[in-house]
C-alpha positions as CSV (number, residue, x, y, z in Angstrom):
1,M,-20.7,7.3,-27.0
2,V,-17.4,5.5,-27.1
3,L,-14.8,6.7,-29.6
4,V,-12.1,4.1,-30.3
5,I,-9.0,5.7,-31.8
6,G,-6.0,4.1,-33.4
7,L,-3.1,6.5,-32.9
8,E,0.1,6.0,-34.8
9,V,3.1,7.0,-32.7
10,E,6.9,6.8,-32.9
11,G,8.2,3.9,-34.8
12,G,4.9,3.3,-36.7
13,E,3.4,1.6,-33.6
14,T,-0.2,2.2,-32.8
15,V,-1.9,3.0,-29.5
16,D,-5.4,2.0,-28.8
17,L,-7.4,4.9,-27.3
18,V,-10.9,4.3,-26.2
19,F,-12.9,7.5,-25.5
20,Y,-16.1,6.9,-23.6
21,S,-18.7,9.7,-23.3
22,P,-22.3,8.8,-22.8
23,T,-23.6,12.2,-24.1
24,N,-22.3,14.7,-26.6
25,G,-21.5,18.0,-24.9
26,S,-18.9,20.7,-24.4
27,S,-16.7,18.4,-22.1
28,E,-16.6,15.8,-24.9
29,E,-15.6,18.5,-27.5
30,R,-12.9,19.8,-25.2
31,L,-11.5,16.3,-24.6
32,Q,-11.5,15.6,-28.4
33,R,-9.3,18.8,-28.8
34,V,-7.0,17.5,-26.1
35,I,-6.6,14.2,-28.0
36,E,-6.0,16.0,-31.3
37,S,-3.3,18.3,-29.6
38,V,-1.4,15.2,-28.2
39,T,-1.8,13.2,-31.4
40,P,-2.7,15.4,-34.3
41,A,-3.5,12.5,-36.8
42,W,-6.0,10.3,-35.2
43,E,-8.9,8.4,-36.5
44,G,-11.5,6.1,-34.8
45,T,-14.6,4.1,-34.7
46,V,-17.6,5.2,-32.6
47,C,-19.2,2.7,-30.2
48,R,-22.4,3.9,-28.5
49,T,-23.2,1.4,-25.8
50,I,-21.5,-0.4,-22.9
51,E,-22.0,-3.6,-25.1
52,D,-20.0,-2.0,-27.9
53,L,-17.3,-0.9,-25.5
54,S,-17.1,-4.4,-24.0
55,E,-16.9,-6.0,-27.5
56,R,-14.1,-3.5,-28.5
57,L,-12.1,-4.2,-25.2
58,L,-12.3,-7.9,-25.8
59,Q,-10.5,-7.4,-29.2
60,P,-6.7,-7.8,-29.2
61,K,-4.9,-4.6,-28.1
62,N,-1.7,-3.1,-29.1
63,D,1.1,-3.0,-26.5
64,L,-0.3,0.3,-25.2
65,A,-4.1,0.8,-24.6
66,I,-5.6,3.9,-23.1
67,A,-9.2,4.5,-22.0
68,L,-10.4,8.1,-21.7
69,L,-13.7,7.9,-19.7
70,L,-15.9,10.9,-19.4
71,A,-18.8,10.4,-17.0
72,E,-21.8,12.7,-17.1
73,K,-23.2,11.4,-13.8
74,R,-22.2,8.9,-11.2
75,E,-24.4,6.2,-12.8
76,D,-22.2,6.4,-15.9
77,I,-19.2,5.3,-13.7
78,E,-21.3,2.7,-12.0
79,G,-22.3,1.3,-15.4
80,L,-18.7,0.7,-16.2
81,L,-18.0,-1.3,-13.0
82,P,-19.5,-4.6,-14.3
83,V,-17.0,-4.5,-17.3
84,S,-14.0,-3.2,-15.3
85,N,-12.2,-6.5,-15.7
86,L,-12.0,-5.7,-19.4
87,F,-9.8,-2.6,-18.6
88,R,-7.1,-4.9,-17.4
89,N,-3.7,-3.7,-19.0
90,T,-5.4,-0.5,-20.0
91,R,-4.3,2.9,-18.7
92,I,-7.5,4.8,-17.6
93,I,-8.0,8.5,-17.5
94,L,-11.3,9.2,-15.8
95,I,-13.2,12.5,-15.8
96,A,-15.8,12.4,-13.0
97,P,-18.9,14.6,-13.0
98,D,-18.6,15.8,-9.4
99,R,-16.6,15.5,-6.2
100,D,-19.2,13.7,-4.2
101,K,-17.8,11.0,-1.9
102,E,-19.8,8.2,-3.5
103,T,-18.8,9.3,-7.0
104,I,-15.1,9.3,-6.1
105,A,-15.4,5.9,-4.4
106,A,-16.9,4.4,-7.5
107,A,-14.4,6.1,-9.7
108,H,-11.5,4.7,-7.8
109,R,-12.8,1.2,-8.2
110,L,-11.8,1.6,-11.9
111,R,-8.2,2.2,-10.8
112,P,-7.5,5.2,-13.1
113,R,-4.1,6.7,-13.7
114,L,-5.7,10.1,-13.5
115,L,-9.0,11.1,-11.9
116,T,-10.1,14.6,-12.7
117,Y,-13.4,16.5,-13.0
118,S,-15.5,17.7,-15.9
119,D,-15.3,21.3,-14.7
120,S,-11.5,21.3,-15.1
121,D,-9.6,22.8,-18.0
122,F,-8.2,19.3,-18.9
123,A,-4.6,20.5,-18.9
124,D,-3.9,17.6,-16.5
125,V,-5.5,15.2,-19.1
126,F,-3.2,16.6,-21.8
127,T,-0.2,16.2,-19.5
128,V,-1.0,12.6,-18.4
129,L,-2.0,11.4,-21.9
130,A,1.2,12.8,-23.4
131,K,3.3,11.3,-20.6
132,I,1.7,7.9,-20.9
133,I,2.5,7.8,-24.7
134,A,6.0,9.3,-24.3
135,D,6.9,7.0,-21.4
136,H,5.8,3.9,-23.4
137,H,8.5,4.7,-26.0
138,N,11.2,5.8,-23.5
139,P,12.8,2.8,-21.8
140,N,14.1,5.1,-19.1
141,G,10.6,6.7,-18.6
142,M,9.0,6.3,-15.2
143,G,5.7,4.3,-15.4
144,G,5.7,3.6,-19.1
145,R,5.2,0.0,-19.4
């Protein structure tokens, strides 16, 4: 499943947040709570396939685009690699299923801003997501634009 979320942030500007999760589970629910805690008023459209994700990523983006990718297995990451060029100018937060050497190597090919794991508490996801959004609106922020 891919959840595309339009977030309104400071100044009425919106942020495109694409949330990819191939299966519904507890990790997905926990990540949705993280999104809601960073941006309480969010709404979105659900895309359920890589094709839908690709189509969405080809649409014009706002100045700030974020992809929150939750992989249930290494194959989920490998399935994203053929469309990785569509993530250009998109800040990626990737949640990997395990710490296997091959999984990590595939994950790094997507060039995420944050690579974390599905067994984490997602505090790091909250921190990085909030910082990406805040830095975007702070001209003195490190790594915003």
